[in-house]
C-alpha positions in Angstrom: 106.7 80.6 82.3 107.9 83.3 80.2 106.8 86.6 81.4 104.6 88.5 79.1 104.1 92.0 78.5 101.1 92.0 80.9 103.1 90.3 83.5 106.4 91.9 83.3 105.6 95.1 85.3 103.6 93.1 88.0 106.0 90.7 88.6 108.9 94.1 88.8 106.4 95.6 91.2 106.1 92.5 93.2 109.8 92.3 93.1 109.9 95.5 94.8 107.1 94.7 97.2 108.6 91.3 98.4 112.1 91.7 98.3 112.5 88.8 96.1 114.3 88.8 92.4 112.3 88.6 89.5 113.7 85.5 88.6 112.7 84.0 92.2 109.3 85.1 91.5 109.2 84.1 87.6 110.2 80.5 89.3 107.5 79.9 91.3 105.3 79.5 87.9 102.6 81.6 89.5 103.2 85.1 87.9 100.4 85.2 85.6 97.9 83.5 88.2 98.9 86.0 90.8 98.6 89.0 88.1 95.3 87.7 87.1 94.0 87.6 91.0 95.7 90.8 92.3 94.0 92.4 88.9 90.6 90.8 89.6 90.6 91.2 93.4 91.7 95.0 93.2 89.6 96.1 90.4 91.0 97.4 87.0 91.6 101.2 88.1 93.6 100.4 91.2 95.5 97.8 89.8 96.8 100.0 87.0 97.3 102.6 89.9 99.3 100.4 91.7 101.5 99.7 89.0 101.8 102.7 87.6 102.5 104.8 90.9 104.7 102.4 92.7 108.0 102.3 90.6 110.8 103.6 92.5 110.0 104.8 96.0 106.7 103.1 97.0 106.6 105.0 100.5 106.6 108.4 98.6 103.6 107.9 96.7 101.5 105.4 98.6 98.4 106.8 99.9 96.1 104.5 102.1 94.3 102.8 99.1 97.7 102.2 97.4 99.3 100.7 100.3 96.8 98.3 101.4 96.7 97.2 97.7 100.7 96.9 98.1 100.2 94.9 101.2 97.7 92.6 99.4 99.8 91.6 96.9 102.8 91.1 99.3 100.5 88.7 101.3 99.7 87.0 97.9 103.2 86.3 97.1 104.3 85.3 100.8 101.4 83.1 101.7 99.4 82.1 98.4 96.4 83.6 99.5 94.4 86.8 99.2 94.0 88.7 102.3 90.3 89.0 103.6 88.0 87.5 106.1 88.5 84.4 105.6 91.7 84.8 103.1 91.1 83.6 99.6 93.5 80.5 98.7 94.6 80.7 95.0 95.9 77.1 95.0 97.5 74.2 96.7 100.1 75.0 94.5 100.5 78.8 95.7 100.9 77.4 99.3 103.9 75.2 98.5 105.6 78.4 96.7 105.1 80.6 99.2 107.6 83.2 99.7 107.6 82.7 103.6 108.9 79.3 103.1 111.7 80.5 100.9 112.6 83.4 103.4 112.7 80.8 106.1 114.5 78.5 104.2 112.4 75.3 104.5 109.5 73.6 102.8 106.0 74.0 103.1 104.7 71.3 105.6 103.7 68.4 103.6 104.7 69.2 100.1 108.1 67.6 100.4 107.9 64.0 98.0 107.4 61.9 101.2 104.2 64.0 102.1 102.0 64.1 104.8 102.6 61.7 107.2 106.0 60.5 105.9 107.7 60.7 109.6 106.0 57.7 110.6 107.8 55.3 108.8 111.4 57.2 109.6 114.1 54.6 110.7 115.9 54.6 114.1 116.1 58.4 115.3 119.6 57.4 117.5 121.1 56.7 114.1 122.2 60.1 112.3 122.7 58.5 108.8 119.0 56.6 109.0 120.7 53.4 109.5 121.8 53.1 105.9 125.3 52.9 107.5 127.0 55.5 105.1 127.2 58.5 107.3 129.0 59.6 109.9 129.2 57.0 113.0 128.9 54.1 110.5 125.4 53.0 111.4 126.5 52.4 114.9 124.4 54.8 116.3 127.5 57.0 117.4 127.9 59.9 115.9 131.5 62.1 116.5 129.5 65.3 115.3 132.7 66.1 113.3 
């Protein structure tokens, strides 16, 4: 999904807040949705203020209101939900694309192609190549670890 004139400033801000580059954020496919959620939840004035005032050094310009807004946007990117009691879950896809999983280097639970419960049909766990005979140990259950 291309970055539009409306999403570009939001994506740039989000990159500063999350520590991920804009390419990583765009790759989630959620920049437009997150921009819309942030704009709606923060309100037009606070959203515009966040975009315009938090540019180079967020800590230098943030008051309590802007700091809370920046935290909420960061929370949105990392969890796929808007903070609150209870948090507002944006979508199931947002959960799967949460930056928390990318930062940890793992996939979101129950979002892999096998889906929830796929481990129930797993083969012999003593065989590191899953019983295919093609990996280390030759399918004998003995693995050299090399």
